[in-house]
N, C-alpha and C positions, 0 to 999 in steps of 0.2 A: 157538042154544040153548046150545052149549058155551061161547060167549064171554059169555053173559049179557046179550045185547043183542037188540033186536027185529029181525025180518027187514026191517021197513020202514027202520029206521035203517041197517042194513047195506047195503041197496039204495042209499040216498042216498050212502053212502061209495063204493060201487062206481061209481056214476054221476058222482061228482065234485060232487054238489050240496051236500055238507058236507065241507069241506076242512080242518077244524080239530078233529079228534077229540082227546079228552083222552089223556094218557099211559096212564091206566088202561084205556081202550078199546083203544088200540094194543097194549098188553101182553096183554090178554085175547084179542084176535084172533090175535096171534102164538102164544099158547099153544094156542088151538083148532086152528090150522093146523100145529102141531107143528114150528115153525121152529127151526133150530139157532141157535147163538149168533151166527154171522155174519148169518143171516137176520134175527134180532131186531134186531141193530145197524143193518142196512140199512133196515128198515122204520121204525125209530125215527128214523133220519136223514131219511127221506122226510117223515115227519109233522112233524118238528121244524123243518125248513128251508123248507118251502114257503111259510108265511105271511110269512117275512122275505126271500124271494128278491128281489134287486134286479135292475134291467135290466142286461143284459150290456154291459160296457164294452169299447171297443177295446183289444186287448192290444198291448203293445210287441213289436217284433221280438225274437225270442229269440236270445241269443248264448251260446255255450258259453264259460265262464270260461277265461282263458288257462291257469290252473293245471291245470284239468281236461284241456285239450288236451295239456299237457306230460305229464300222468299217462298218457294214452293212448299217447303216443309212447315212454314209458320202460318200461311194464309188458310182460312177456314172455308175456302171455296175450291171447286175442282180447277186445277191449273196444270198446264203442260207446256213444253217448249218445242217449237218447230224451227227447222231451218228453211231456207228459201225454196228447197225442193219438197217441202212438207214431210221430211223425215222426222219422226218423233225422237227427240233427244233426251227428254226427261219428263216424268209424270209423277204428280203427287198422289198421296193415298186416296183422297176423295175422288180424284179423277178416275183412278183405277176402279173404285167402287161404283162410280156412276156408269162407266163404260168399260167393261172388262177387256174388250178387244183393243183398247188404247194402250199399247205396250211400246217400250223403248225398242227401237230398231225397225219398227213398222213404218211404212210410208202412208201417210193419211189419205192421199189421193187414191193410191192403189187399193187400200182397204175399203174405201168408200164405194168404189165401183165393182170390186171383185169378191169381197168377203160378205157372206150372208149375215153373219153375226153383227157386223158393223152396219149393214143396211137396216137390219131389224131395229137397231138402236136409234134410227132416225126416221120417225114417221113422216117428216117433211122431206123425204129423200129426193123427190123430183125437184122441189124448189132449191134444196141444198146443193144438189149436183150442178144445176144450172148456174148457181152463184159461183161455186168454186172453179168451174171451167172458165167462166168469164174473167175471173181474177187471174187464173193461170194464163189465159191468152194475153192479158195486160202485162203480166210479169215477164213473159217470154218474148214479147214483141221485138225488143232490140237485141235479144240474145237467142235467136232461133237456132244458132249453130252450136249452142252449149250442148256438149255430149250427154250430160246427165238429164237435162230437160228432154232431149231427143229420145233417150232411152225410156223415160217415163211415159212420154206421149205415145211412143211406139208400142210399149207393153199394153197400155190402156186401149189403144186402137185395135189391137188384136183380141183383147179379152172382153171388151164391153161395147155392145151396140149402142147403149145409151151415151157413152163417151163419144163415139164416132159421130153421132147425130149432133151433140152439143158442140163439138169441136168444129164441125162443118158450118155452124151458124155464125162463127166469128164474132160472137158477143164479147164486149170488152167492159170490164168493171174494175175500178180501183179499190172499191170497198165492198165488203160482203153484207149480208143481212145482219142487223144488230141483235136479232133474237133467233133462237132455234129451239126445236122440240127434241128432247132426248127421252127414249123409253128405257126404263130400268126394270128388270124383272121383279125387284123387291118392292119398289114404291110406285111403279107405274110411269105415266108420262109427266115430264116436267118441261114447262116453258121457261127458258133461261135466257138472260142477256149474255152476249158474247163480246168480250173485249180483247183486242190484240195490242200488246204493248211492245214496241221495238226495244231491243236490248242495245243500248248505246255502246259503240266501240266494237260491235260484232259485225259479221258479214251476213246480214239478213236474218238473224235470229229474232224470233218473236215469242213472247209469253202469251198464251191464250188462257183466258179466265172465263169461267161460267159463274154467273151469280143471279140470284132471284130477287124480285121486289120484296123489300122488307115487310114482314107481316103477312105475306101471301101464303097460299096453300103450297106453292112451289118451294118457298123458303122452309116451310115445315117439313116437306118431303126431303129436302137436302139435309136438314138437321137429323131426321130419322135415319137417313142413309148413313150419316157419319156415326151415329150411335150404334147402328148395326155392325159397322165395320170394326 
């Protein structure tokens, strides 16, 4: 009633019997459901891309550009590279010292939900996991048939009750928290800013960097950690 469409038509949409609603219908339903701006964008993307979805093609092996590897080796902050599936492709020395479970070949999502060492490194685990699942929901919205995304979501659904609860909430977020807390056994808890820099010319690669406020205790802890390494 609020969206101005019949219950019969809404039922067809829910059951997937009508997969091509007009933009006006999508907007009306988003308004009736009181979605925020990110939610509206997400549902519009779903409705707009499904008719044109093409069969998944085999992806080329991902390679971190040489310039990005050089960047990781020269910056004096913890930094690592993730692909769109959150696989860890490269890690610099300080990132390994900060979080030893951060290793090339691991999947950041799977580690966060299933590895006790990774969980212990994140005192803000509840907030962190809610944020990353909301981002995952946004990223997979128009690509729900992607086999790799399906495999990751399936694995996490079987192994983590926390993931199942968060995934069922259907939260959507395009950006994560700008700060995070990392626990290190040598220097204690550090509150660090988190930056994600897209690698131009790649298919979804991002460089993740942690840095502390200049002159802060957290900056001193990072410097001490680097010297210990």
